[in-house]
C-alpha positions as a Python dict, from the first residue, in 0.01 Angstrom:
ca = {
    (1, 'M'): (0, 0, 0),
    (2, 'P'): (-75, -254, -229),
    (3, 'P'): (-385, -461, -208),
    (4, 'A'): (-382, -745, -12),
    (5, 'D'): (-310, -1104, -197),
    (6, 'P'): (-655, -1261, -173),
    (7, 'G'): (-701, -2409, -62),
    (8, 'P'): (-704, -2776, 34),
    (9, 'R'): (-765, -2775, 408),
    (10, 'R'): (-497, -2945, 638),
    (11, 'P'): (-630, -3077, 995),
    (12, 'P'): (-517, -2784, 1230),
    (13, 'A'): (-213, -2995, 1418),
    (14, 'P'): (118, -2894, 1443),
    (15, 'A'): (368, -3033, 1184),
    (16, 'A'): (640, -3271, 1296),
    (17, 'E'): (923, -3077, 1257),
    (18, 'T'): (763, -2756, 1504),
    (19, 'T'): (676, -2965, 1810),
    (20, 'G'): (984, -2878, 2001),
    (21, 'L'): (906, -2501, 1981),
    (22, 'P'): (830, -2306, 2289),
    (23, 'P'): (495, -2242, 2408),
    (24, 'V'): (285, -1949, 2213),
    (25, 'R'): (292, -1624, 2399),
    (26, 'A'): (140, -1380, 2119),
    (27, 'V'): (-41, -1397, 1805),
    (28, 'V'): (30, -1179, 1504),
    (29, 'C'): (-208, -1138, 1221),
    (30, 'D'): (-272, -992, 897),
    (31, 'L'): (-610, -827, 813),
    (32, 'D'): (-730, -829, 435),
    (33, 'H'): (-879, -1157, 337),
    (34, 'T'): (-759, -1292, 678),
    (35, 'L'): (-970, -1089, 947),
    (36, 'T'): (-1192, -959, 672),
    (37, 'P'): (-1352, -1080, 352),
    (38, 'Q'): (-1246, -790, 135),
    (39, 'S'): (-938, -604, 66),
    (40, 'S'): (-955, -268, 243),
    (41, 'V'): (-788, -93, -84),
    (42, 'V'): (-1052, -225, -315),
    (43, 'E'): (-1299, -103, -68),
    (44, 'L'): (-1129, 259, -44),
    (45, 'S'): (-1107, 268, -420),
    (46, 'R'): (-1457, 219, -465),
    (47, 'A'): (-1586, 455, -211),
    (48, 'L'): (-1362, 732, -368),
    (49, 'A'): (-1496, 653, -714),
    (50, 'A'): (-1124, 567, -843),
    (51, 'P'): (-1162, 292, -1126),
    (52, 'I'): (-1060, -51, -933),
    (53, 'G'): (-903, -169, -1269),
    (54, 'E'): (-686, 126, -1321),
    (55, 'V'): (-556, 87, -936),
    (56, 'A'): (-472, -266, -995),
    (57, 'T'): (-293, -166, -1311),
    (58, 'L'): (-86, 80, -1121),
    (59, 'Y'): (7, -169, -857),
    (60, 'R'): (130, -425, -1144),
    (61, 'S'): (338, -180, -1300),
    (62, 'Y'): (481, -50, -981),
    (63, 'Q'): (564, -394, -850),
    (64, 'S'): (703, -486, -1201),
    (65, 'G'): (938, -169, -1184),
    (66, 'R'): (788, -8, -1454),
    (67, 'L'): (687, 317, -1258),
    (68, 'T'): (902, 440, -980),
    (69, 'H'): (787, 525, -651),
    (70, 'E'): (749, 863, -706),
    (71, 'E'): (549, 797, -1038),
    (72, 'T'): (316, 543, -805),
    (73, 'R'): (236, 769, -546),
    (74, 'A'): (131, 1072, -750),
    (75, 'Q'): (-87, 851, -1010),
    (76, 'L'): (-254, 673, -688),
    (77, 'L'): (-342, 997, -547),
    (78, 'E'): (-460, 1110, -869),
    (79, 'L'): (-718, 807, -873),
    (80, 'W'): (-822, 897, -523),
    (81, 'T'): (-869, 1211, -526),
    (82, 'R'): (-1014, 1262, -869),
    (83, 'A'): (-1387, 1247, -769),
    (84, 'G'): (-1331, 1489, -465),
    (85, 'L'): (-1431, 1241, -243),
    (86, 'A'): (-1112, 1192, -47),
    (87, 'T'): (-1178, 1300, 266),
    (88, 'R'): (-1017, 1209, 628),
    (89, 'T'): (-1378, 1148, 746),
    (90, 'T'): (-1459, 930, 465),
    (91, 'I'): (-1155, 727, 468),
    (92, 'E'): (-1218, 657, 852),
    (93, 'T'): (-1580, 588, 780),
    (94, 'V'): (-1475, 312, 511),
    (95, 'F'): (-1215, 115, 740),
    (96, 'Q'): (-1469, 167, 1033),
    (97, 'Q'): (-1741, -8, 825),
    (98, 'L'): (-1529, -245, 656),
    (99, 'P'): (-1712, -592, 736),
    (100, 'I'): (-1486, -851, 896),
    (101, 'K'): (-1537, -1224, 923),
    (102, 'D'): (-1739, -1353, 1205),
    (103, 'G'): (-1492, -1562, 1383),
    (104, 'A'): (-1252, -1236, 1395),
    (105, 'L'): (-1402, -1051, 1705),
    (106, 'P'): (-1454, -1391, 1881),
    (107, 'L'): (-1048, -1461, 1791),
    (108, 'A'): (-957, -1149, 1965),
    (109, 'A'): (-1166, -1187, 2264),
    (110, 'A'): (-1000, -1551, 2312),
    (111, 'L'): (-656, -1428, 2303),
    (112, 'T'): (-728, -1134, 2529),
    (113, 'A'): (-935, -1402, 2765),
    (114, 'R'): (-571, -1631, 2759),
    (115, 'G'): (-373, -1327, 2793),
    (116, 'L'): (-221, -1348, 2452),
    (117, 'P'): (-118, -1024, 2268),
    (118, 'L'): (-266, -981, 1910),
    (119, 'C'): (-57, -767, 1654),
    (120, 'L'): (-216, -674, 1341),
    (121, 'I'): (54, -647, 1067),
    (122, 'T'): (-122, -520, 733),
    (123, 'S'): (17, -400, 386),
    (124, 'S'): (-267, -170, 360),
    (125, 'A'): (-244, 212, 499),
    (126, 'Q'): (-123, 267, 892),
    (127, 'L'): (-446, 452, 923),
    (128, 'Y'): (-652, 126, 865),
    (129, 'A'): (-454, -53, 1096),
    (130, 'D'): (-468, 174, 1386),
    (131, 'I'): (-882, 159, 1327),
    (132, 'M'): (-894, -206, 1295),
    (133, 'T'): (-656, -225, 1643),
    (134, 'R'): (-945, -11, 1780),
    (135, 'R'): (-1225, -218, 1648),
    (136, 'L'): (-1065, -580, 1741),
    (137, 'A'): (-900, -455, 2053),
    (138, 'A'): (-558, -562, 1958),
    (139, 'A'): (-251, -504, 2168),
    (140, 'C'): (-94, -298, 1837),
    (141, 'G'): (-126, -267, 1446),
    (142, 'Y'): (127, -171, 1199),
    (143, 'G'): (66, -83, 838),
    (144, 'N'): (218, 9, 526),
    (145, 'G'): (293, 378, 461),
    (146, 'R'): (47, 682, 538),
    (147, 'L'): (-231, 888, 413),
    (148, 'L'): (-142, 1270, 468),
    (149, 'F'): (-423, 1503, 483),
    (150, 'D'): (-430, 1902, 483),
    (151, 'T'): (-579, 2115, 740),
    (152, 'A'): (-940, 2090, 601),
    (153, 'G'): (-910, 1714, 617),
    (154, 'N'): (-850, 1638, 258),
    (155, 'L'): (-581, 1337, 120),
    (156, 'E'): (-319, 1554, -7),
    (157, 'D'): (-57, 1257, -9),
    (158, 'V'): (14, 916, 15),
    (159, 'D'): (327, 718, 61),
    (160, 'F'): (410, 323, 107),
    (161, 'T'): (687, 63, 108),
    (162, 'R'): (720, -166, -225),
    (163, 'D'): (856, -455, -32),
    (164, 'T'): (558, -553, 195),
    (165, 'A'): (697, -881, 312),
    (166, 'D'): (1000, -743, 420),
    (167, 'L'): (816, -474, 604),
    (168, 'K'): (604, -711, 787),
    (169, 'L'): (911, -906, 914),
    (170, 'R'): (1046, -592, 1043),
    (171, 'Q'): (718, -522, 1228),
    (172, 'L'): (751, -870, 1349),
    (173, 'A'): (1090, -786, 1505),
    (174, 'Q'): (951, -464, 1640),
    (175, 'F'): (637, -637, 1823),
    (176, 'T'): (847, -927, 1958),
    (177, 'T'): (1090, -678, 2090),
    (178, 'D'): (797, -455, 2255),
    (179, 'H'): (627, -775, 2389),
    (180, 'D'): (934, -914, 2523),
    (181, 'V'): (866, -1216, 2310),
    (182, 'E'): (1041, -1451, 2077),
    (183, 'P'): (941, -1532, 1725),
    (184, 'A'): (928, -1895, 1793),
    (185, 'E'): (663, -1794, 2078),
    (186, 'V'): (459, -1640, 1782),
    (187, 'I'): (187, -1822, 1591),
    (188, 'A'): (164, -1617, 1253),
    (189, 'V'): (-185, -1599, 1071),
    (190, 'G'): (-202, -1505, 718),
    (191, 'N'): (-344, -1556, 357),
    (192, 'G'): (-112, -1427, 111),
    (193, 'S'): (269, -1409, -12),
    (194, 'N'): (347, -1112, 171),
    (195, 'D'): (319, -1337, 516),
    (196, 'L'): (535, -1614, 370),
    (197, 'L'): (852, -1450, 553),
    (198, 'L'): (625, -1456, 881),
    (199, 'F'): (551, -1780, 869),
    (200, 'D'): (911, -1884, 802),
    (201, 'A'): (1011, -1639, 1101),
    (202, 'T'): (778, -1806, 1345),
    (203, 'H'): (757, -2158, 1253),
    (204, 'R'): (418, -2152, 1306),
    (205, 'G'): (207, -2004, 1009),
    (206, 'V'): (-133, -2035, 978),
    (207, 'L'): (-258, -1990, 643),
    (208, 'V'): (-631, -1901, 617),
    (209, 'T'): (-778, -2061, 297),
    (210, 'T'): (-899, -1837, 9),
    (211, 'T'): (-1001, -1888, -345),
    (212, 'T'): (-596, -1816, -463),
    (213, 'S'): (-398, -1912, -116),
    (214, 'T'): (-396, -2250, -183),
    (215, 'R'): (-65, -2231, -333),
    (216, 'H'): (83, -2123, -21),
    (217, 'S'): (-22, -2398, 167),
    (218, 'A'): (301, -2594, 137),
    (219, 'H'): (467, -2303, 320),
    (220, 'A'): (232, -2334, 649),
    (221, 'W'): (243, -2508, 1000),
    (222, 'A'): (-126, -2558, 950),
    (223, 'T'): (-424, -2445, 702),
    (224, 'V'): (-742, -2340, 840),
    (225, 'R'): (-1090, -2260, 673),
    (226, 'H'): (-1224, -2071, 953),
    (227, 'L'): (-1095, -1838, 1230),
    (228, 'D'): (-1202, -2052, 1525),
    (229, 'E'): (-967, -2335, 1432),
    (230, 'V'): (-667, -2064, 1509),
    (231, 'I'): (-782, -2098, 1878),
    (232, 'T'): (-769, -2493, 1883),
    (233, 'L'): (-427, -2442, 1737),
    (234, 'I'): (-323, -2189, 2003),
    (235, 'D'): (-459, -2421, 2284),
    (236, 'A'): (-280, -2702, 2163),
    (237, 'E'): (71, -2471, 2152),
    (238, 'R'): (21, -2307, 2505),
}
């Protein structure tokens, strides 16, 4: 569950090459730095007294291939459990209290009012996806990997997938199958490089700008600074 990839703004209007797409019937949305202002992995590491720099270095080594999957799992588990704080209760509390952006709840409510299912797809843990699904009353949530606890509630293992972009694409396929919609009927909202395959699959990728997301704007159908702009886009495409 690698950290989320944390723009000039374009007007929220469809690009000419996508105007022939069918009406929007669903929305998929990234979480970290899209609906939240912070990274869940960074905030979890901070709460567990794990050195943020060491966690980031571990992630880079894994992504570059210098560490195997099993080596990365073992080292991340050691970093998160070193201080003795890694319990289910603590981790769930971190996820339940992680701040969300001002427009996140209104966006979720607006989608519910319009009868459009919201699917959350995150490169963070499935436990985080589950908690945020409840917090936002989303239709479903998909995460990257598992946090495993022993019978006393202590964290005993972690697992995750290296290729988060491909995983998100497979999760989009599962969501569209389960909800009987086509990818072309979905708006995908995200901010990072691992959201770009979702943008390609739906042809309606909405980039939420952050300090580092500008480089992805060429891949987006629309670029927004605020989540309320997403509703304007959706209403224009229904």
